[in-house]
BAGU-385437 format. One record per residue (C-alpha): x, y, z; residue in three letters. Coordinates in pm, whole numbers, padded with zeros to 5 digits, always signed. Example, Ala and Ser with C-alpha at 12.3 -4.5 7.8 and 13.67 -1.06 7.14 Angstrom:
2
+01230-00450+00780Ala;+01367-00106+00714Ser;
! end
This chain:
636
-02409+00983+00404Met;-02332+00912+00767Arg;-01964+01020+00758Pro;-02074+01377+00672Asn;-02096+01490+01035Lys;-01748+01350+01110His;-01607+01532+00809Phe;-01771+01863+00896Val;-01645+01855+01255Val;-01287+01766+01158Met;-01279+02019+00873Ser;-01403+02294+01102Ala;-01136+02213+01362Cys;-00857+02208+01105Ala;-00962+02526+00926Leu;-01051+02729+01236Ala;-00701+02730+01384Val;-00481+03023+01286Ser;-00216+03258+01418Gly;+00057+02997+01467Ala;+00428+03054+01442Phe;+00612+02894+01152Ala;+00790+02569+01237Ala;+00999+02351+01009Pro;+00916+01988+00936Asp;+01135+01709+01071Ser;+01471+01638+00913Asn;+01437+01440+00595Glu;+01646+01145+00484Leu;+01796+01318+00185Ser;+01953+01570+00423Asp;+02152+01288+00588Met;+02481+01139+00487Ser;+02487+00775+00382Leu;+02658+00698+00713Glu;+02339+00818+00882Gln;+02122+00641+00627Leu;+02281+00312+00730Ser;+02120+00364+01070Asn;+01768+00415+00933Val;+01522+00213+01140Val;+01239+00007+00986Val;+00956-00182+01154Thr;+00780-00377+00878Ser;+01003-00687+00866Val;+00967-00796+01230Ser;+00703-00548+01355Arg;+00965-00400+01585Gln;+01244-00153+01531Glu;+01559-00277+01356Glu;+01820-00116+01136Lys;+01749-00132+00764Leu;+02104-00258+00715Ala;+02026-00566+00930His;+01679-00648+00788Ala;+01684-00988+00617Ala;+01421-00902+00356Ala;+01380-00727+00022Ser;+01279-00394+00174Ile;+01317-00036+00058Thr;+01204+00292+00209Thr;+01049+00597+00046Ile;+01148+00896+00258Ser;+00960+01218+00323Ala;+01215+01394+00105Ser;+01169+01143-00178Asp;+00794+01210-00175Ile;+00829+01588-00155Arg;+01087+01606-00432Arg;+00885+01379-00662Ser;+00584+01612-00656Gly;+00354+01316-00582Ala;-00001+01427-00499Arg;-00153+01089-00412Thr;-00040+00776-00232Leu;-00028+00563-00551Pro;+00188+00827-00721Glu;+00427+00820-00424Ala;+00446+00440-00451Leu;+00596+00477-00800Arg;+00917+00567-00614Leu;+00950+00211-00481Ala;+01167+00017-00729Pro;+01016-00315-00614Asn;+00654-00219-00691Leu;+00465-00223-01018Gln;+00232+00078-01027Val;+00000+00123-01324Ala;-00261+00396-01347Arg;-00589+00258-01481Val;-00790+00581-01515Asp;-00840+00911-01331Ala;-00893+00746-00992Arg;-00800+00374-01014Asn;-00458+00210-00995Tyr;-00324-00144-01030Ala;-00042-00192-00778Ile;+00148-00509-00691Thr;+00485-00664-00617Ala;+00615-00973-00799Arg;+00324-01018-01035Gly;-00048-01094-01061Phe;-00137-00729-01113Asn;-00491-00608-01178Ser;-00725-00329-01071Ala;-00845-00579-00808Phe;-00503-00709-00701Glu;-00535-00943-00401Asn;-00185-01050-00290Lys;-00051-00727-00139Leu;-00113-00598+00214Leu;-00136-00219+00259Val;-00127-00047+00599Leu;-00148+00318+00704Ile;-00003+00363+01053Asp;-00073-00006+01115Gly;-00433+00015+00989Arg;-00504-00242+00719Ser;-00698-00085+00431Val;-00786-00400+00237Tyr;-01147-00473+00139Ser;-01297-00811+00239Pro;-01497-00798-00085Leu;-01191-00890-00295Phe;-00886-00889-00059Ser;-00752-00577-00228Gly;-00751-00200-00191Val;-00995+00060-00319Phe;-00725+00315-00400Trp;-00987+00581-00474Asp;-01072+00585-00101Ala;-00714+00621+00032Gln;-00565+00966+00074Asp;-00325+01162+00294Leu;-00147+01495+00296Ile;+00177+01387+00134Met;+00386+01620+00352Asp;+00263+01436+00664Asp;+00422+01103+00562Ile;+00747+01024+00745Glu;+00832+00724+00527Arg;+00681+00434+00336Ile;+00835+00092+00396Glu;+00788-00147+00104Val;+00861-00519+00131Ile;+00850-00734-00180Ser;+00802-01097-00088Gly;+00596-01274+00179Pro;+00521-01105+00511Gly;+00248-01333+00642Ser;+00424-01458+00956Thr;+00412-01106+01097Ile;+00120-00947+00912Trp;-00108-01242+00837Gly;-00277-01394+00533Ala;-00289-01184+00214Asn;+00067-01051+00262Ala;+00159-01300-00012Val;+00369-01090-00249Asn;+00448-00789-00035Gly;+00366-00533+00232Val;+00327-00156+00203Ile;+00347+00021+00540Asn;+00276+00396+00533Val;+00406+00568+00848Ile;+00305+00927+00918Thr;+00508+01187+01106Lys;+00476+01241+01477Ser;+00261+01542+01560Ala;+00567+01694+01729Arg;+00738+01702+01387Asp;+00456+01903+01225Thr;+00416+02199+01461Leu;+00286+02523+01317Gly;+00072+02569+01010Gly;+00108+02475+00646Arg;-00124+02540+00353Ala;-00077+02425-00006Ala;-00259+02481-00334Leu;-00182+02298-00658Ala;-00347+02307-00999Ala;-00304+02169-01349Ser;-00531+02148-01651Lys;-00703+01839-01508Asp;-00646+01849-01130Glu;-00700+02083-00835Arg;-00562+02007-00487Val;-00579+02207-00166Gly;-00472+02121+00188Ser;-00422+02285+00526Val;-00259+02146+00839Arg;-00195+02290+01185Phe;+00006+02137+01470Gly;+00070+02245+01827Ala;+00222+02119+02154Ala;+00014+02246+02449Pro;+00243+02067+02698Thr;+00585+01907+02697Ala;+00424+01562+02669Asp;+00131+01631+02433Leu;+00133+01732+02067Ser;-00135+01722+01800Tyr;-00218+01821+01445Arg;-00537+01878+01248Leu;-00568+01866+00870Tyr;-00810+01894+00581Ala;-00762+01814+00213Lys;-00963+01864-00106Tyr;-00890+01691-00436Tyr;-01070+01713-00768Lys;-00965+01542-01092Ala;-01130+01559-01433Asp;-01208+01259-01651Asp;-00928+01100-01846Thr;-00968+01047-02220Leu;-00927+00735-02432Asn;-00720+00716-02751Ala;-01013+00857-02951Ala;-01037+01159-02723Gly;-01362+01042-02561Val;-01417+01090-02188Ser;-01387+00779-01971Thr;-01607+00933-01697Arg;-01365+00838-01421Thr;-01303+01178-01262Gly;-01363+01233-00892Phe;-01406+01486-00614Glu;-01293+01395-00262Arg;-01276+01571+00075Arg;-01093+01444+00382Gln;-01006+01571+00729Ala;-00840+01422+01032Gly;-00609+01452+01328Phe;-00317+01295+01510Arg;-00226+01327+01878Ala;+00089+01195+02046Asp;+00132+01158+02421Val;+00481+01088+02555Asp;+00495+00869+02865Leu;+00788+00790+03093Asp;+00838+00449+02928Ala;+00639+00458+02605Gly;+00365+00659+02445Gly;+00014+00676+02303Ile;-00072+00778+01947Thr;-00430+00851+01846Leu;-00524+00911+01482Thr;-00855+00965+01308Gly;-00978+01045+00958Asp;-01311+01111+00789Ala;-01372+01138+00416Tyr;-01641+01153+00152Gln;-01626+01158-00224Gly;-01808+01142-00554Ser;-01663+00920-00828Leu;-01787+00945-01184Arg;-01860+00628-01380Gln;-01984+00566-01732Ala;-02350+00499-01801Gly;-02497+00561-01457Thr;-02500+00784-01151Arg;-02183+00872-00962Asp;-02037+00635-00704Ile;-02056+00775-00351Arg;-01792+00685-00095Ile;-01739+00781+00267Gly;-01586+00664+00588Gly;-01429+00740+00923Ala;-01170+00566+01139Asn;-01018+00596+01485Leu;-00688+00423+01563Asn;-00502+00403+01896Ala;-00144+00275+01926Asn;+00005+00219+02271Ile;+00374+00138+02323Thr;+00573+00067+02635Gly;+00922-00031+02742His;+01045-00220+03046Asp;+01422-00249+03070Ala;+01397-00590+03239Glu;+01094-00750+03074Arg;+01077-00610+02722Gly;+00878-00389+02487Asp;+00509-00408+02410Tyr;+00279-00261+02149Arg;-00100-00263+02129Met;-00331-00130+01860Gln;-00707-00079+01879Val;-00889+00027+01562Leu;-01242+00115+01458Phe;-01309+00169+01088Asp;-01633+00249+00907His;-01660+00266+00526Thr;-01947+00316+00284Glu;-01959+00259-00089Arg;-02270+00320-00301Asn;-02201+00191-00649Gln;-02520+00237-00860Pro;-02642-00072-01046Asn;-02392-00284-00852Ala;-02411-00270-00471Phe;-02426-00053-00161Val;-02184-00161+00113Glu;-02154-00061+00479Tyr;-01848-00211+00645Leu;-01768-00173+01016Asp;-01441-00315+01147Thr;-01294-00353+01494Ile;-00932-00470+01505Asp;-00721-00538+01815Val;-00355-00642+01787Gln;-00091-00688+02058Ala;+00278-00778+02050Gln;+00538-00833+02320Tyr;+00911-00835+02249Asn;+01080-01026+02529Leu;+01418-00935+02675His;+01549-01283+02753Leu;+01915-01192+02737Gly;+02176-01407+02571Gly;+02130-01498+02207Lys;+01751-01488+02171His;+01516-01203+02077Arg;+01162-01343+02102Val;+00841-01177+01987Ser;+00493-01307+02065Val;+00163-01160+01959Gly;-00207-01211+01909Ala;-00491-01033+01736Gly;-00861-01039+01660Tyr;-01045-00866+01376Arg;-01424-00841+01353Phe;-01589-00702+01040Ala;-01963-00658+00988Gln;-02028-00641+00614Asp;-02376-00526+00507Arg;-02465-00514+00139Leu;-02764-00410-00067Thr;-02730-00605-00390Asn;-02806-00481-00740Gly;-02974-00663-01027Ala;-02663-00787-01206Gly;-02498-00980-00924Phe;-02524-01041-00552Ala;-02310-01124-00252Phe;-02497-01391-00056Leu;-02558-01373+00230Pro;-02601-00997+00197Ala;-02504-00949+00561Glu;-02208-01136+00704Leu;-01996-01114+01018Asn;-01631-01193+00948Leu;-01405-01310+01231His;-01026-01342+01202Thr;-00805-01439+01496Gly;-00432-01499+01510Asn;-00138-01580+01736Val;+00229-01577+01639Phe;+00574-01635+01781Val;+00911-01544+01632Gln;+01264-01596+01763Asp;+01574-01423+01632Glu;+01879-01627+01735Ile;+02233-01489+01728Ala;+02422-01801+01618Leu;+02746-01601+01611Thr;+02836-01233+01620Asp;+02774-01214+01244Thr;+02515-01487+01179Leu;+02147-01460+01278Arg;+01865-01709+01229Leu;+01501-01598+01253Thr;+01224-01858+01279Ala;+00857-01772+01318Gly;+00506-01900+01263Val;+00160-01746+01273Lys;-00162-01940+01321Phe;-00466-01763+01181Glu;-00834-01858+01179His;-01096-01718+00938Asn;-01463-01777+00853Asn;-01408-01961+00529Tyr;-01120-02206+00573Thr;-01068-02226+00948Gly;-00706-02252+01063Ala;-00410-02153+00845Glu;-00043-02172+00941Tyr;+00214-01925+00807Leu;+00578-02022+00880Pro;+00892-01834+00785Asn;+01266-01899+00818Leu;+01531-01630+00759Arg;+01910-01641+00782Leu;+02131-01333+00773Gly;+02512-01318+00763Trp;+02703-00990+00798Ser;+03055-01048+00659Pro;+03128-00681+00737Thr;+02951-00411+00935Ser;+02831-00260+00605Ala;+02697-00570+00428Ser;+02436-00842+00470Leu;+02386-01170+00283Leu;+02045-01319+00360Trp;+01803-01590+00254Gly;+01447-01687+00343Ser;+01192-01966+00302Leu;+00822-01885+00347Ser;+00482-02048+00319His;+00193-01807+00283Thr;-00174-01805+00184Val;-00437-01575+00041Arg;-00754-01642+00237Ala;-01085-01638+00046Pro;-01264-01307+00003Ser;-01635-01252-00043Arg;-01600-01247-00421Ile;-01438-01594-00408Asp;-01701-01752-00184His;-02020-01543-00188Asp;-02050-01399-00541Phe;-02363-01496-00738Tyr;-02489-01376-01074Ser;-02754-01279-01164Pro;-02915-01158-00843Ser;-03248-01311-00947Thr;-03168-01654-01096Pro;-03381-01884-01306Thr;-03558-02145-01093Val;-03566-02502-01230Val;-03765-02762-01035Asn;-03751-02537-00734Gly;-03371-02497-00752Val;-03217-02156-00837Pro;-02978-02173-01133Arg;-02709-01905-01128Phe;-02471-01830-01414Val;-02206-01795-01141Ile;-02298-01980-00826Gly;-02048-01856-00570Gly;-01756-02066-00454Gly;-01871-02292-00170Pro;-01566-02518-00219Asp;-01313-02237-00264Phe;-01015-02263-00027Ile;-00706-02050+00032Ser;-00456-01992-00245Glu;-00103-02085-00134Thr;+00252-01981-00216Ala;+00595-02114-00121Asn;+00876-01864-00169Ala;+01256-01876-00173Leu;+01456-01552-00159Glu;+01829-01479-00156Ile;+01956-01124-00122Gly;+02262-00909-00064Tyr;+02270-00552+00068Arg;+02588-00347+00102Ala;+02736-00001+00143Gln;+03086-00030-00007Pro;+03159+00341+00039Ser;+03013+00634+00233Pro;+02855+00759-00091Gln;+02711+00438-00239Phe;+02471+00163-00126Ser;+02282-00109-00314Tyr;+02058-00414-00276Ser;+02014-00724-00495Val;+01750-00996-00443Thr;+01670-01310-00638Gly;+01334-01478-00582Phe;+01141-01788-00682Tyr;+00780-01863-00580Ser;+00543-02150-00649Glu;+00170-02079-00633Tyr;-00097-02344-00595Asp;-00476-02352-00574Arg;-00512-02029-00773Leu;-00866-01919-00850Arg;-01040-02063-01156Thr;-01400-02062-01281Leu;-01526-02418-01317Glu;-01854-02558-01459Pro;-02108-02709-01219Leu;-02274-03044-01285Ala;-02621-02889-01287Gly;-02523-02593-01503Gly;-02358-02263-01429Gly;-02011-02190-01297Leu;-01842-02168-00957Ala;-01508-02048-00827Phe;-01261-02327-00751Arg;-00885-02371-00699Asn;-00746-02542-01009Phe;-00473-02295-01105Gly;-00100-02301-01039Gln;+00197-02085-01128Gly;+00556-01980-01070Thr;+00738-01649-01055Thr;+01112-01596-01069Arg;+01313-01282-01098Gly;+01571-01032-00984Leu;+01529-00701-00799Glu;+01810-00444-00782Met;+01832-00088-00659Trp;+02094+00153-00533Gly;+02173+00509-00423Arg;+02478+00722-00502Trp;+02548+01057-00335His;+02857+01204-00506Pro;+02804+01527-00310Ser;+02570+01679-00054Asp;+02382+01858-00331Ser;+02360+01578-00590Leu;+02186+01243-00538His;+02117+00956-00780Phe;+01904+00646-00736Ser;+01810+00360-00967Ala;+01608+00041-00963Gly;+01547-00258-01191Leu;+01310-00555-01174Val;+01336-00847-01416Gln;+01079-01124-01370Gln;+00912-01416-01545Lys;+00565-01542-01452Ile;+00403-01864-01572Arg;+00058-02001-01491Thr;-00128-02316-01589Ser;-00438-02519-01510Leu;-00415-02816-01277Ser;-00531-03162-01381Ala;-00909-03181-01377Gly;-00973-02816-01452Ser;-01237-02729-01710Gln;-01184-02354-01697Asp;-01185-02248-02060Ser;-01158-01874-01991Ser;-00820-01882-01809Arg;-00886-01521-01708Thr;-00987-01535-01341Ile;-00695-01617-01111Gly;-00441-01692-01383Leu;-00421-01345-01534Thr;-00064-01218-01508Thr;-00074-00878-01671Asn;+00277-00784-01569Asp;+00583-00656-01756Pro;+00891-00875-01775Asp;+01111-00573-01709Arg;+01082-00228-01560Arg;+01340+00023-01440Trp;+01370+00371-01296Met;+01641+00639-01274Leu;+01618+00946-01049Arg;+01846+01247-01008Ala;+01809+01525-00750Ser;+02015+01844-00756Lys;+02018+02138-00515Asp;+02091+02427-00750Leu;+02126+02670-00460Ser;+02001+02721-00106Asp;+01663+02821-00250Thr;+01627+02612-00566Ser;+01604+02240-00648Gln;+01549+02027-00956Val;+01452+01658-00972Asp;+01428+01431-01276Val;+01275+01082-01292Thr;+01301+00856-01597Leu;+01111+00527-01597Arg;+01056+00235-01832Tyr;+00778-00022-01814Val;+00775-00324-02045Gly;+00473-00433-02245Ser;+00175-00602-02079Leu;+00035-00922-02235Pro;-00336-00949-02140Arg;-00488-00709-02232Pro;-00197-00591-02442Ala;-00044-00255-02351Val;+00268-00128-02531Pro;+00591-00067-02342Ala;+00664+00296-02263Tyr;+00931+00538-02144Tyr;+00832+00848-01948Glu;+00998+01136-01769Met;+00886+01359-01481Asp;+01062+01683-01381Val;+01014+01898-01070Arg;+01159+02243-01011Trp;+01123+02420-00674Met;+01206+02775-00573Trp;+01185+02902-00214Ala;+01055+03256-00244Leu;+01102+03304+00131Arg;+01195+03067+00415Pro;+00823+02997+00466Asp;+00705+03008+00103Thr;+00776+02762-00180Glu;+00661+02748-00539Ile;+00713+02443-00759Ser;+00643+02324-01111Leu;+00593+01953-01174Val;+00592+01820-01529Gly;+00466+01463-01577Gln;+00476+01229-01878Asn;+00691+01476-02069Leu;+00825+01241-02337Leu;+00496+01172-02515His;+00168+01346-02585Lys;-00008+01055-02411Ser;+00040+00691-02318His;-00161+00400-02177Ala;-00061+00202-01868Glu;-00332-00059-01808Phe;-00656-00199-01951Gly;-00796-00298-02288Gly;-00893-00097-02593Glu;-01094+00090-02700Pro;-01204+00232-02366Gly;-00877+00245-02172Arg;-00740+00576-02049Ser;-00453+00765-02208Glu;-00244+00977-01971Phe;-00139+01306-02122Glu;+00160+01529-02073Arg;+00081+01769-01787Ser;+00226+02054-01582Val;+00116+02137-01228Met;+00188+02456-01034Leu;+00205+02430-00654Lys;+00230+02699-00387Leu;+00313+02604-00027Ser;+00301+02845+00268Gln;+00400+02795+00632Arg;+00240+03008+00899Phe;
! end
């Protein structure tokens, strides 16, 4: 595959460097007091820095310490730490991840970014989680917004935004190697960072991951194991009034699947972020991205996707009561497919163009009351212009509390599966006209959602903070599968639905060595067919395989200067279609620092039961067994 040469070069660079002095990672959030935590800065709500305490949105952060102390080995496993996300493991390599409902292995209402790089697939407007990987220790934080984020991030940020932010290269100086193994998984990684000058720092990394097949309830292999290799770099250049960050990754992998040859994946990306600050005029940010991905799925399709994405934002310093942000962007994607016999994407080759402009104004009505109004105009191949407005109001009755509300209109733009999917690839021809069983979706338009949110965030004492959000959303023009007059079916927009619920989470630090956190989501989702629909299956866009309730409790204890223990207990309610029983599970991590530069840890997962299911239908769905992983980490 073409990414091979990129992978070999990056792996060689990362593995060839040696002889470095040990250097500690950056300070982690769990090492801070809650007074310092109240000053944590986030960027995902307004695409510029603001204090988490002042962000008028349902947002939580997963810190570097949270990730490390959970023992998470993959990005989806780290996302289980977000109380406002539903994360369900489908099999050895696939996950179903969403916020506020409509979960599936091909979820399409959640935007995921890694250092500002969108990782969604234009095939289905979702994420191939089996192609996303990082060294977990290199993540600075993950910002998770539940609720619309389209005014800032664009269409498809309907139910939430996940923004993965990696550490500056200056915070990862020196070397680090890690090996981890369990009965079913083997993971190895190496990373080296250096600062040749006062203004330049960089790191190189490589990672290998292999997982065996999961088993179903009968003990039969699901053939969903995988082997994946990835390497990359990050370089940071400090300027007098700003900076430049350059990141790049290359990966390749082999994914097992039942009944046919392995899936082959690969890709490479290069991402440049440029920031600047002018005390009189304002701040600016520009991102330029190139991304190449390949996916060879036997008996289905072969895809080559090349993407160029340019985004720019300017935050104006107008003085007085206004903080104005303006921005624009353009995304070009060349999608080239070789179709299989069962179905086809037509046309097989398509150039996708998406352009946008937005403006947002944060107005200080009083010292304690702020109104934020914004709108984004976006243009895409399928539906032309879309508008994405948002209105937020935040009131701070005290310096340690925020009452906020928001109104949003958002859309999910059509993907290729909505508009260009045909089955079979070679249709029956009647009177010179091809007759498909599924004949694309030439009349498919954007799904829409209108959302109302009301939330309260507070820190009533130096040791305790919490957040509560109530939400209600109305969805219209959801995807259905409708009969055509001449025979066959086509995708249309005759579905509708509502979601309502409550999100709560909090942190309590009774002492420097003992931390607790908890989260609860209670929600109700209803869907129905609009007048005129003839969709008898009700399984396309109306599937809401989500639990009504889920919760999580976490406790972290520093037993000594060299030993830690962490316990996570979680509950997920039953899923309706296909039915999956509710379950409780517990994970435990114990760490011992053998020396200042050497750590050993044991991570036990799913300890309450021999096995349990999380997603999918019987009899083939995966059961996830109790497991124990040993990890050794060495700085050099």
